[in-house]
C-alpha positions as a LaTeX table, in Angstrom:
\begin{tabular}{lrrr}
\hline
Residue & $x$ (\AA) & $y$ (\AA) & $z$ (\AA) \\
\hline
Met1 & 89.97 & $-9.33$ & 103.73 \\
His2 & 88.16 & $-8.49$ & 100.51 \\
Ala3 & 88.35 & $-5.55$ & 98.15 \\
Asp4 & 86.36 & $-4.81$ & 95.02 \\
Gly5 & 88.81 & $-2.58$ & 93.21 \\
Asp6 & 88.39 & 1.17 & 92.84 \\
Arg7 & 86.22 & 3.38 & 95.00 \\
Leu8 & 82.51 & 3.14 & 94.24 \\
Asn9 & 80.69 & 5.97 & 92.54 \\
Thr10 & 77.80 & 7.60 & 94.42 \\
Thr11 & 75.09 & 5.41 & 92.87 \\
Asn12 & 76.84 & 2.16 & 93.65 \\
Leu13 & 77.72 & 3.31 & 97.14 \\
Leu14 & 74.10 & 4.19 & 97.86 \\
Arg15 & 73.02 & 0.76 & 96.62 \\
Leu16 & 75.46 & $-0.93$ & 99.00 \\
Val17 & 74.44 & 1.31 & 101.90 \\
Ile18 & 70.76 & 0.48 & 101.38 \\
Met19 & 71.51 & $-3.26$ & 101.13 \\
Phe20 & 73.70 & $-3.23$ & 104.21 \\
Ala21 & 71.27 & $-1.16$ & 106.28 \\
Gly22 & 68.53 & $-3.63$ & 105.48 \\
Val23 & 70.36 & $-6.70$ & 106.68 \\
Leu24 & 71.83 & $-5.02$ & 109.76 \\
Cys25 & 68.68 & $-3.33$ & 110.99 \\
Gly26 & 66.85 & $-6.61$ & 110.55 \\
Gly27 & 69.35 & $-8.20$ & 112.92 \\
Val28 & 70.76 & $-10.67$ & 110.38 \\
Val29 & 73.88 & $-10.59$ & 108.27 \\
Asp30 & 73.66 & $-13.01$ & 105.38 \\
Ala31 & 76.95 & $-14.87$ & 105.08 \\
Gln32 & 75.97 & $-15.94$ & 101.56 \\
Thr33 & 75.72 & $-12.39$ & 100.21 \\
Ser34 & 77.16 & $-12.40$ & 96.71 \\
Thr35 & 80.51 & $-10.83$ & 95.94 \\
Ala36 & 78.75 & $-8.25$ & 93.76 \\
Asn37 & 77.00 & $-6.89$ & 96.85 \\
Arg38 & 80.07 & $-6.64$ & 99.05 \\
Trp39 & 81.72 & $-3.42$ & 100.18 \\
Pro40 & 84.94 & $-2.30$ & 98.50 \\
Phe41 & 86.88 & $-3.18$ & 101.66 \\
Glu42 & 85.92 & $-5.87$ & 104.17 \\
Ala43 & 87.90 & $-7.60$ & 106.90 \\
Gln44 & 87.37 & $-9.63$ & 110.04 \\
Ile45 & 89.43 & $-8.31$ & 112.97 \\
Gly46 & 88.69 & $-10.43$ & 116.01 \\
Gln47 & 84.98 & $-10.06$ & 116.65 \\
Phe48 & 84.74 & $-6.95$ & 114.46 \\
Ala49 & 83.28 & $-7.36$ & 110.98 \\
Leu50 & 84.67 & $-4.35$ & 109.15 \\
His51 & 82.87 & $-2.87$ & 106.12 \\
Ser52 & 84.15 & 0.27 & 104.43 \\
Asp53 & 83.98 & 2.27 & 101.23 \\
Phe54 & 87.74 & 2.96 & 101.39 \\
Asn55 & 90.88 & 0.91 & 101.97 \\
Val56 & 91.17 & 0.76 & 105.76 \\
Ala57 & 94.37 & $-1.30$ & 105.45 \\
Ala58 & 96.12 & 1.90 & 104.41 \\
Asp59 & 95.71 & 3.07 & 108.02 \\
Pro60 & 97.31 & 0.31 & 110.12 \\
Gln61 & 96.51 & 2.16 & 113.36 \\
Ile62 & 92.81 & 1.35 & 112.93 \\
Val63 & 93.52 & $-2.35$ & 112.57 \\
Ala64 & 95.98 & $-2.33$ & 115.48 \\
Gln65 & 93.69 & $-0.58$ & 117.93 \\
Leu66 & 90.74 & $-2.83$ & 117.12 \\
Gly67 & 92.94 & $-5.81$ & 117.80 \\
Ser68 & 94.16 & $-4.49$ & 121.17 \\
Leu69 & 91.06 & $-2.84$ & 122.64 \\
Gln70 & 89.43 & $-6.08$ & 123.79 \\
Ala71 & 92.57 & $-7.00$ & 125.72 \\
Asp72 & 92.78 & $-3.48$ & 127.21 \\
Leu73 & 89.23 & $-3.70$ & 128.56 \\
Lys74 & 89.67 & $-7.20$ & 129.94 \\
Lys75 & 92.97 & $-6.44$ & 131.65 \\
Thr76 & 91.89 & $-3.12$ & 133.16 \\
Leu77 & 88.34 & $-3.95$ & 134.22 \\
Gln78 & 88.89 & $-7.65$ & 135.01 \\
Ile79 & 85.70 & $-8.78$ & 133.30 \\
Glu80 & 85.21 & $-11.18$ & 130.43 \\
Ile81 & 84.73 & $-9.54$ & 127.05 \\
Tyr82 & 82.29 & $-11.73$ & 125.16 \\
Pro83 & 83.02 & $-12.49$ & 121.48 \\
Glu84 & 79.67 & $-11.22$ & 120.19 \\
Pro85 & 79.90 & $-10.08$ & 116.55 \\
Ile86 & 80.13 & $-6.30$ & 116.12 \\
His87 & 79.76 & $-4.60$ & 112.76 \\
Leu88 & 81.98 & $-1.63$ & 112.03 \\
Ile89 & 80.83 & 0.52 & 109.09 \\
Leu90 & 83.26 & 3.22 & 107.98 \\
Phe91 & 82.87 & 5.97 & 105.40 \\
Glu92 & 85.62 & 7.98 & 103.77 \\
His93 & 83.54 & 11.17 & 103.56 \\
Gln94 & 81.32 & 12.88 & 106.10 \\
Ser95 & 78.64 & 13.55 & 103.48 \\
Asn96 & 78.11 & 9.83 & 102.78 \\
Tyr97 & 78.08 & 9.02 & 106.51 \\
Gln98 & 75.69 & 11.85 & 107.33 \\
Gly99 & 73.32 & 10.97 & 104.49 \\
Tyr100 & 73.23 & 7.36 & 105.63 \\
Met101 & 72.51 & 8.24 & 109.27 \\
Gln102 & 69.80 & 10.74 & 108.33 \\
Arg103 & 68.11 & 8.15 & 106.15 \\
Tyr104 & 68.15 & 5.18 & 108.51 \\
Phe105 & 68.48 & 6.77 & 111.95 \\
Pro106 & 66.76 & 10.16 & 111.55 \\
Asn107 & 66.05 & 10.62 & 115.27 \\
Val108 & 69.64 & 10.11 & 116.37 \\
Pro109 & 71.57 & 13.38 & 116.91 \\
Phe110 & 74.58 & 13.90 & 114.66 \\
Arg111 & 77.88 & 12.66 & 116.10 \\
Arg112 & 81.17 & 11.98 & 114.33 \\
Ala113 & 80.73 & 8.32 & 115.28 \\
Leu114 & 77.92 & 6.27 & 116.83 \\
Phe115 & 77.30 & 2.92 & 118.46 \\
Ile116 & 73.81 & 1.54 & 117.87 \\
Lys117 & 72.41 & $-1.73$ & 119.15 \\
Arg118 & 68.79 & $-2.59$ & 118.44 \\
Arg119 & 67.95 & $-6.04$ & 117.20 \\
Gly120 & 70.85 & $-8.28$ & 116.37 \\
Pro121 & 74.54 & $-7.36$ & 116.43 \\
Gly122 & 75.88 & $-4.05$ & 117.67 \\
Met123 & 76.89 & $-1.56$ & 114.99 \\
Val124 & 79.51 & 1.20 & 115.04 \\
Phe125 & 79.38 & 3.91 & 112.37 \\
Ala126 & 82.10 & 6.49 & 111.69 \\
Tyr127 & 83.73 & 8.54 & 108.98 \\
Lys128 & 87.32 & 9.63 & 108.38 \\
Ser129 & 88.35 & 12.71 & 110.35 \\
Asp130 & 91.32 & 13.88 & 112.36 \\
Gln131 & 89.57 & 12.37 & 115.41 \\
Met132 & 88.72 & 9.03 & 113.84 \\
His133 & 91.06 & 6.91 & 115.96 \\
Ile134 & 89.68 & 8.38 & 119.19 \\
Asp135 & 86.10 & 8.08 & 117.93 \\
Leu136 & 86.56 & 4.41 & 117.04 \\
Arg137 & 88.07 & 3.49 & 120.41 \\
His138 & 85.23 & 5.33 & 122.16 \\
Glu139 & 82.39 & 3.73 & 120.21 \\
Thr140 & 83.91 & 0.25 & 120.05 \\
Ser141 & 84.40 & 0.43 & 123.84 \\
His142 & 80.63 & 0.96 & 124.08 \\
Ala143 & 80.08 & $-1.99$ & 121.76 \\
Leu144 & 82.34 & $-4.35$ & 123.70 \\
Leu145 & 80.94 & $-3.35$ & 127.09 \\
Asn146 & 77.34 & $-3.70$ & 125.94 \\
Ala147 & 78.11 & $-7.08$ & 124.41 \\
Ser148 & 79.57 & $-8.29$ & 127.71 \\
Leu149 & 77.33 & $-6.78$ & 130.39 \\
Pro150 & 73.53 & $-7.04$ & 130.76 \\
Tyr151 & 73.41 & $-3.25$ & 131.12 \\
Val152 & 75.72 & $-0.38$ & 132.00 \\
Pro153 & 74.52 & 2.79 & 133.78 \\
Leu154 & 74.53 & 5.58 & 131.20 \\
Trp155 & 77.03 & 7.83 & 132.95 \\
Leu156 & 79.41 & 4.94 & 133.62 \\
Asp157 & 79.09 & 3.67 & 130.05 \\
Glu158 & 80.14 & 7.10 & 128.79 \\
Gly159 & 82.82 & 7.53 & 131.44 \\
Leu160 & 84.42 & 4.20 & 130.53 \\
Ala161 & 84.23 & 4.97 & 126.80 \\
Glu162 & 85.86 & 8.37 & 127.44 \\
Tyr163 & 88.60 & 6.66 & 129.42 \\
Phe164 & 89.33 & 3.95 & 126.85 \\
Glu165 & 89.19 & 6.28 & 123.85 \\
Ser166 & 92.87 & 6.94 & 124.58 \\
Pro167 & 95.30 & 4.02 & 124.30 \\
Pro168 & 96.70 & 2.73 & 127.62 \\
Thr169 & 99.79 & 4.98 & 127.51 \\
Gly170 & 97.54 & 8.05 & 127.27 \\
Asn171 & 94.76 & 7.13 & 129.67 \\
Val172 & 96.28 & 8.70 & 132.75 \\
Arg173 & 97.86 & 12.04 & 131.90 \\
Gln174 & 97.08 & 13.07 & 128.34 \\
His175 & 93.28 & 13.12 & 128.14 \\
Val176 & 91.46 & 16.27 & 127.09 \\
His177 & 89.51 & 16.25 & 130.40 \\
Gln178 & 92.64 & 16.30 & 132.54 \\
Val179 & 93.14 & 20.08 & 132.59 \\
Ser180 & 89.54 & 20.97 & 133.47 \\
Thr181 & 89.39 & 18.24 & 136.13 \\
Arg182 & 92.56 & 19.50 & 137.80 \\
Arg183 & 91.28 & 23.08 & 137.66 \\
Lys184 & 88.04 & 22.10 & 139.39 \\
Ala185 & 89.95 & 20.12 & 142.00 \\
Phe186 & 92.09 & 23.19 & 142.69 \\
Trp187 & 88.86 & 25.03 & 143.54 \\
Arg188 & 87.78 & 22.01 & 145.63 \\
Gln189 & 84.90 & 21.11 & 143.32 \\
Val190 & 84.02 & 17.42 & 143.57 \\
Pro191 & 81.37 & 16.04 & 141.16 \\
Ser192 & 78.50 & 14.06 & 142.60 \\
Ile193 & 78.05 & 10.48 & 141.42 \\
Glu194 & 74.39 & 10.74 & 142.47 \\
Ser195 & 73.89 & 13.59 & 139.99 \\
Leu196 & 75.46 & 11.52 & 137.23 \\
Glu197 & 73.33 & 8.51 & 138.16 \\
Ala198 & 70.23 & 10.70 & 137.79 \\
Val199 & 70.99 & 11.38 & 134.10 \\
Gly200 & 68.56 & 9.16 & 132.25 \\
Asp201 & 68.99 & 10.20 & 128.62 \\
Leu202 & 72.01 & 10.63 & 126.38 \\
Ser203 & 70.79 & 14.07 & 125.32 \\
Ala204 & 71.31 & 15.21 & 128.93 \\
Met205 & 74.99 & 14.21 & 128.82 \\
Gly206 & 76.72 & 17.49 & 128.09 \\
Ala207 & 80.40 & 18.41 & 128.18 \\
Thr208 & 80.36 & 18.76 & 131.97 \\
Glu209 & 78.76 & 15.34 & 132.49 \\
Tyr210 & 81.29 & 13.65 & 130.16 \\
Gln211 & 84.17 & 15.30 & 132.00 \\
Glu212 & 82.81 & 14.32 & 135.41 \\
Ala213 & 82.09 & 10.75 & 134.34 \\
Trp214 & 85.63 & 10.42 & 132.97 \\
Ser215 & 87.09 & 11.86 & 136.17 \\
Trp216 & 85.30 & 9.32 & 138.35 \\
Val217 & 86.42 & 6.39 & 136.19 \\
His218 & 89.95 & 7.79 & 136.17 \\
Phe219 & 89.96 & 8.31 & 139.95 \\
Leu220 & 88.57 & 4.89 & 140.78 \\
Leu221 & 90.97 & 3.05 & 138.45 \\
His222 & 94.14 & 4.90 & 139.46 \\
Glu223 & 93.87 & 6.38 & 142.95 \\
Ser224 & 94.58 & 3.13 & 144.80 \\
Asp225 & 94.02 & $-0.61$ & 144.77 \\
Gln226 & 91.10 & 0.04 & 147.12 \\
Ser227 & 89.37 & 2.48 & 144.77 \\
Arg228 & 90.02 & 0.25 & 141.77 \\
Gly229 & 88.44 & $-2.66$ & 143.60 \\
Val230 & 85.22 & $-0.70$ & 144.13 \\
Leu231 & 84.71 & $-0.23$ & 140.39 \\
Ile232 & 85.92 & $-3.70$ & 139.38 \\
Arg233 & 83.63 & $-5.50$ & 141.84 \\
Phe234 & 80.70 & $-3.38$ & 140.66 \\
Leu235 & 81.31 & $-4.42$ & 137.04 \\
Gln236 & 81.90 & $-8.04$ & 137.99 \\
Asp237 & 78.57 & $-8.10$ & 139.85 \\
Leu238 & 76.91 & $-6.65$ & 136.78 \\
Gln239 & 78.39 & $-9.37$ & 134.62 \\
Ala240 & 77.30 & $-12.05$ & 137.08 \\
His241 & 73.72 & $-10.67$ & 136.97 \\
Ser242 & 73.98 & $-9.93$ & 140.68 \\
Pro243 & 72.12 & $-6.66$ & 141.36 \\
Pro244 & 74.97 & $-4.24$ & 142.13 \\
Gly245 & 72.90 & $-1.37$ & 143.51 \\
Gln246 & 74.15 & 2.16 & 142.96 \\
Leu247 & 77.87 & 2.73 & 142.57 \\
Ser248 & 77.53 & 5.90 & 144.65 \\
Arg249 & 76.46 & 3.84 & 147.67 \\
Arg250 & 79.45 & 1.55 & 147.28 \\
Val251 & 81.78 & 4.53 & 147.14 \\
Asp252 & 80.23 & 6.00 & 150.29 \\
Thr253 & 80.57 & 2.67 & 152.10 \\
Glu254 & 83.97 & 1.51 & 150.89 \\
Leu255 & 85.66 & 4.92 & 150.40 \\
Pro256 & 84.13 & 7.03 & 153.18 \\
Asp257 & 86.76 & 9.76 & 152.74 \\
Trp258 & 86.29 & 9.84 & 148.95 \\
Lys259 & 85.91 & 13.63 & 148.69 \\
Asn260 & 89.32 & 14.38 & 150.19 \\
Arg261 & 90.91 & 11.50 & 148.29 \\
Tyr262 & 89.39 & 12.68 & 144.99 \\
Leu263 & 90.71 & 16.21 & 145.56 \\
Ala264 & 94.13 & 15.03 & 146.66 \\
Tyr265 & 94.46 & 12.76 & 143.66 \\
Phe266 & 93.71 & 15.40 & 141.04 \\
Gln267 & 95.53 & 18.17 & 142.87 \\
Arg268 & 98.78 & 16.20 & 142.66 \\
\hline
\end{tabular}
């Protein structure tokens, strides 16, 4: 952990942002960077290199959830989570975060938090808000999954991140998607995995697609050992670089009565 005293003024913060963007986007983080160029707060939490313009240690929940998320993913999904370095860049104010993203990632739509992986290590960007803890679990879930798997289908990547954005005690019954999913199940509306698999761009993932992706992850992980096995074996095949095919085909083959089981599960 390293701190450089009081909060930076705008000029000094911009200088640090420009320096840090340069080394990250080039895919290299220089371990010999001088103390004068460090962020006011820095820490190493597992595989996460944390850089912030405010004292993150004042919010112990951030540190705790970063330390536990890797174990949550490994235990639930039964895949190895590789220790690839991930950079976590946090801002105290939305204006600094938004100015940074507009300058260095102008084509990326505005989100409260983002995971970006181009060349080099994955990067998670976020700013302090009342949703920061959820945002960080969501985006760092993306980072850990993409560090550990050769690829993840877009809808499944988002569905898993939606699922893990709540800590384990809140995954099952307290998620924001729970009410709408139960309402749709009451009206016997079952989302199609094939439709989700056809979504090829993040911009096409709207509120409905996020809710449906979460519901499928939730259903597969919790309905039964059989349903959980379908998802876990799919992810394990991905990790083993064994072409897994489409998850929808596995569901049709291994859970032939999936529509009734999906409805029964969420109608309970």
